[in-house]
N, C-alpha and C positions, 0 to 999 in steps of 0.2 A: 424562633431564631432563624430557621431555614428560609422563611419568607423574606427576612431582612437581607440575607445574603443573595437571594435570587434577584432582588432589586439591584444590588451592587453589581452582580454578575453581568447585567445587561450591557454595561460599558465595555465588557471584555469579549462579547460574542458578536460576530458579524451576522446580521439578519438581512435577508433580501438580496444578496449579491449572487448572481448566477455564474456558475462555472461554464466552461465550453462543453456543452452536453449535446449528444445526438438524440433527437426526439424519435419516438417510435416510428413515425411515418417517414423518417429519413434513413431507416435501415436499408442497407444494400449489401451486395456480395463483398464490396471492398472494405466496408467498415464493420462487417459482422464480427470480426475477431475482437473488437473492443467490448463486445457484449459477453466476453468471458470475465469481465469485471476485474477482480483483483489479480487474476492470473493472465491478463493481457500481456503479451510479450513486448517488452520495451523496444521502441524504435527510435532511430536518430531524429533529433529535432530538425525542423526545416526553417525556423525563423532566425534571422540574423540577430546578433547581439549588438546592443547599443554601445558605441565607443565611450570610454571614460571621459569625463569633463577635462578640459584642457588643464594641464599641470598635475593631474593625478596619475599615479602609477600603482599597479596592483602590488599588494604587500602580503596578503594572506588569503587563503581559501580554506573553508571548513565545510565538511560534507557528512551526510548520513545517507547510505544507500541500502536498499533491500537486495538480497541475493538475486541473481539472475534467474532466468527460466529454469525450471526443474521438472523432473518426473513427479507424478503423484506420490505423496509421502508414505503411502502404504500399499503393498501389493494387493491387499483386499479391495482397494478402490478400482483396480483393473479386473480382479477376479469376479466381483459381484455382478456387474452387468454381463460379463462373459458367461458365467455359470448359469444365469437365468436363461440366456438364449441357447446355450449348448444343450441344456436339459430339454428345452422345447424342441430343438432340432432333432435330438435323439428320439423324441416322441412324435416326430413329424407334425409339429404344431406351428412351425414358422412359415410365414408367407415368403414369397421370393425376395421381397424387400428385407424381411427379417433375416433371411439367409445371407444376404449381402452385407447387412450390418454386422452379423456375426463374423463373416469373413474379414471385415476390416478390423473388428475388435481383436481377432487373432493376431493380425499383423502388429497392431499397436501394443498389444500385451507382450508379444515376443520382443519387441524393441525395448520395452521397459523391464524385461526380466532381470532380476537381481540389481535393479537400479532405483528402486523406490526411494524417493527423496533426494536423489543425486542431482547435481547441476547438470544440465545438458550442454552440448557443444554450443548451442545458441546462447545459453546463459553465460558461458565463458566469454564468448565474443562480445556480448553486450557490455561487459565490464572492461574488456580491452578497449572497446571503442569509446566508452565514456572517459576512460583515463587518457586515451590519445587526444581527445578533444580538449581536455584540461590542459595538457602540455602545449597543444597548438594555440589555444586561446590565451593562455597566460604563461608564456615562456619565461618571463621574469621570475616566476615562482619556482621554477625547476632548474636552478643553477647549482653548481657543485658546492657552493658555500652555504647552501640551505639544507634543511632537514625535512624529509617527508615522513610524517608520522602516520601510522595506520593501526587500527584496532578492529577486531572482529569478535563475534560470539564464537563459541567452540563448535557450533554446528558445522558438519563437513561441507555442506553446500555454501555456507557463508565463508568458510576458510578458502575454498576454491575461488569464490568470487573475489576475495581480497587478493589472493595470489595472482589471479589473472590480471587484475589492474596493476599490481606492482611489477609484474613481469613486463607488461607493456611499457610502463614508465622506464624501466631499466633498459629496454631495447632502445628507447629514444634518448636516454640520459645514462650511459653506462657507468659513469663515475659518481652519480648522485648518492647522497647518504640517506639511509632508511632507518627508521625506528619503528618496528612493527611487532605485533604480538596478538595472541588469541588466548584469553584467559578468563576464568570466572571472576577474577579480581575486578574486571571492568563491567561486570554484568549489571550493577545498579544503574548505570547511565546508558548501557547498551541495550538492555532488554527488560529488566524488572519493572513492573508497574507498581506505583504507590498503592499500598493496601487500602488507603482511604477511599478509593473509588470502587472497590469490589462490590460492596453491598448496593451501591447506587446502580451499578450495571444490571443487577438482577431485576431491578424494577421494570425494565423494558421487556422482560421475557414474554409476558402474556400478550402484549400488543404485537410483538414480532411474530409470535406463533400464529396469531390470528391473521396477520399480514401474509405469512407464508401459505397458510391454508387457502386464502383467497386467490393466490397466484399459482397454485399447483393444479394443473389440468392435463393429466396424462392420457385421457380417454382416446383422443384421436390417434396418438402414437401407438398405443396398445393395439388398436384395430389394424394399424399398418404393419405391425410386427407379427401378430399372432393370428392364426386361422380361427381360433376360438379364444377370446380374451379371458374366459374363465380360467385358463391355464395360469394366468398371473393374478387375477382378481380373487381366485379361490385357490391359492397356491398349494399344491400337493394335497388338495381336497381337505384342507384343515381350516378353511374359512379365513385365511390370511390374505389380505389384499396387498400385494407387493408392487402394484403398478407405480405408486409414487416413489418407492425406493429405486426401481429400475429407471424411471424418468429422470430423477436427479442424479443418479449414478452415471447415466449416459452423458448428461450435461458436464459432469466433472471431467470425464475422459475427453469429450469433444472440445472442452475449453483448453485443456492442457496440451493437446496435440500440436497447437501452433508453436509451442516452446521447444519442440524436438523436430525430427524429420523422418517419420515412419513411411512416408510415401503415399499415405492415404489420410483422409479426414472424415469427420462425421458431421460436417456442416449441414448436410441435407436431411439429417435425421429429424430436425425440428423445423417447424414453420417459423417465420419471423415473430409471430405473436408469442409462440412458445419460447423462443430464444429470449425475447424481451422479458417475459415473466420470470424465467430462470435467472436472468441477469438482475432483475429487481430484487430477488431473494438473496442473491450473492451480495448485492450492494447493501441491502438492509442489514445483513449480518455484520458488515464492517461499520456501517453507520451507527448501529446500536452499540457496538463495542468500541468505536474510536471517534465518533463525532459528538458534537454538542446537540443535546435535545432535552427539553423539559421532562421527558420521560425518565431521564436519569439525573435529574436536577442540574443539568448543564455542567457537569463536572468531569466526565470521563476523560477528555483529553489532558486534564491537569495531572492525570496519573503518570505522565512522562515529563513533568516539570524538571526532574533531575537531569534529563537529557538536555533541556533548554539551558539549565544552569551550567552544564558542562560546556555547551557551545560558547556561552558568554565568558566563562572562566578561561577557557583555552584561548579565546580571541584576545582577552586582556593580556594574557601572558605573551602571546605571539606579538602583539602590537608593542609590548614593552621591550621586545628585542631578544627573545630566547632562541632565535635562528630557525624556528619551525615556520615554514612558509605554507605548508599544506597539511591539513588534518583530515584523514579519511576514516570513516567508521562504516562497518558492514554488519548488518543485522537482518531483522525480519519485519514483515508487514505489520505485526501487532504493535511494534513501536512506531514505525514510519506513518501508519495511518493516523494514529492519535497525534503524533508530532505535527503532521501537516495541519490537522484541525487546530491544534494549539497555536501554531504560527499565524493562522488567519491569512494565508497567502491566497490571492485570487478568490476570496470568498470561501475558503475552505473551512472557516469557522462558522459556517451557516448553521442555524439552529431552528428546529421545528418539531412539533409533535404530530404534524400531519404527515404520516408515513407515506401516503400515496404521492406526495409532492416531492419527496426527498431527491429522487433521481432527476428532477428538473433543475437541481441546484448543486448537488453533491454526488460525484460519481467516482467509484473506486479506480476506474481505469485512468483517471487524470491524477490520481494520488499515488498510492503504493502498488502499482503494477509490478510485474516481474522485472527487476532491475531499476525500479523507481528510485529517485534520489532527490535530495535537496542540497543546494550549495549556497553558501554565503560568500561573496567575494568582496574583500576590503581593499580600498585604495587610499593613498595618502599623498598630500602635496608637500612642497618644500616648507610650508609654514606649520606642518604637523596636523593639518585638518584631516580627519578620517571620515570617509563615506563608505557605504556598503550597498550592494544590490543583491537580489535573491534570484536564484534559478530554481524553478520547480520542474523537475525532469528536464533540465537544461534549457528551459524556456523562461525568459524574464518574467518575474511575478511582482505583484505590488501588495502593499499592506493596506489596512483600512484607512479611510480618509483622515482619521484623527492623527495619523503620523504624517507630517508634511514631507514632501519631496525636498531634496537638497536644492538650494537656490544659489546661483552665482552672484558675483558682486553687483550685477545689474538687477538682481531680483528675479531673474528668469528661472522657472522650475526646470530642473534637469532630470526627467524621468528616465529610468526607474531607480535613481539613486537617492539614498537617504543619509542624513547625518548619523553617524554611529551613536552619538550621545542620545539622539531621539529614539532610535531603535532600542538601544540598551535600556533606557528608562521604560519604554513600552513593555518590554518583556520582563524586566525585573518587577514591574507593577503586577503583572500576571502571577509571577511566582509568589510575591508577597500576599496577594489575594488568596491564593491557594493555601498558604500556611495559616492565614487568619481563618479561613473557612474551616479547615480541619480542627482548629483549636476550639471552635464553637459547634461543630457538627455533632448531632446526637444520633446519627445513623451508625449502627454497629460496624466496626471495622473488620472484625474477624468473621469468617464464614467457614463452614465445614467443607471437607472435600466432597461430600455427597451432594451438597447444594451447588458447588461449583460444577460438578458433573451434570447435575440436573439442568442448570442454566445453559451449559454448552449444548446439551442434547436438544433443548427447546429452540435455541436460536440457530443451530446448524442444520436445520431441516433441509435447507437448500443445497448446502455444499459440505464436503468433508474438510 
C-alpha cells in the first residue's frame, strides 16, 4: 500500500528546484553568518516588491513567524565548552589560541547569564522591523476599522516576539483594534505535529547519524586549542574522547553570538571547511525532521497540515468579511521548517535521499532562520476576483509550475500573483492526500518516549 501512495505523492513534491544557496567555495567573511543555519539572525530584505495588478487592492495578510534571535536555550550549552577549556587552562594545557578562545567564551557566557532561551534585543528588533514593513507596505490593512489578530505559543521568547511586533504596530497606528492571545488552546495549529509522521521520522536516524559522522572532523581544532590533545581525547584519563562534543558545542556558541551583542565572536575558531561541515550537520538535522525525503517516506512536512488548513480557513473567513485584515502567528522553527517544505515555495518542497546533495537545494538559513516568516497577501478587485502572493522571509516567492500565475484580460502572466481559487485547490489537495495516506498507512503511529529520545539523540549530534 505504501508503494501506491509513494507514486501519488510524486505530484505533491517538488524535485530538482534549487534554492538560493551559497556554495562551499563561495564562503567569505561577509556571508559566514549564514552558515549558522537555522540560527542565522534574520536580516531585512533588499529586493523590492512587485506592485499589485491594476485594479487590485490588498484585503488580507496572513502570517506565521518564528521567534527572533535568542540566547542558547540551556545554560549548559554555554557551560560545556567553557568548562572543558577552563579545566585545561587550570592544568596549563591550553595554547595561546586556546586561552584567547576561553577569554571570549567567558565574555559570551557572562552576557547570557540567567538568559538561557530568552529573546535578545536583536530578536525584538527583528520583529519590530518586520511589523513596521507590513504597515508601510500595506497601509490599507492597518486602518482603524480593521482588526489585527495575533496568536502565539506560550513560550516566553515567542510571547516577546509577538508583543514586540504588536507594540510596533501600535506606535504607528495608536487607535487600531487588536485581538491577541497566547494559549495552549491554539497549540494544534501553532505547534503540535500530527502523530502520523512520528514513526516515519525515525526511519532517517541511521542515515543521518552516518552523515554526521562523516562530517565531524575536530582534529585540527583540538591541536590548535590544546598543548596535548590527549587532554580532550582521553578526557580525565578515562578513555573518553570529548573532542567531538567540544567541537560541536563551540559551533553552537559561535552560531548564536550573531543574535546578541557580546562584543566578541568565535568566527575564527573554525576554518571555512569546518564551518561548512558543521553547517551541513545543522542543515541535515532540520531537513530530516522537516523536509521531504524518501528516507521518511516523503511525509514529514504533512505533519503540519493543520497549520495549512488554519491558513485557508482564516483566509476564507476574512475574505467573507469578518473585519480581520491581518492574522499574525508566532511560533517555533519546528513548525515553520516543515510548513515551508509543505508550501513548496521556491523549491522548498525538494526531495532526495542523497543526503550529500541536500545543501545544494535546501538550506535552513533560507527557511526558518531566527525571525523567519511566511506571509500570504490577498488582493481583490471591484469584480470580486481574489489573487494572492507569497513572501518567504519578506521576499516574493513562487509555487511549483503546476499552479499557474494570474493572467490579466489580455492573457499576460502577472508574476508572482496567483488566483486564490488555484492556490486553495492546490493546498486542499495536499491536505486530502495526507488524510487518505493516514487512512491506509500501516506504519505504527505511537512511539514510546524512550524511542523519541533515542531518535533526537541520534540526529542532534551536530547541534543542541
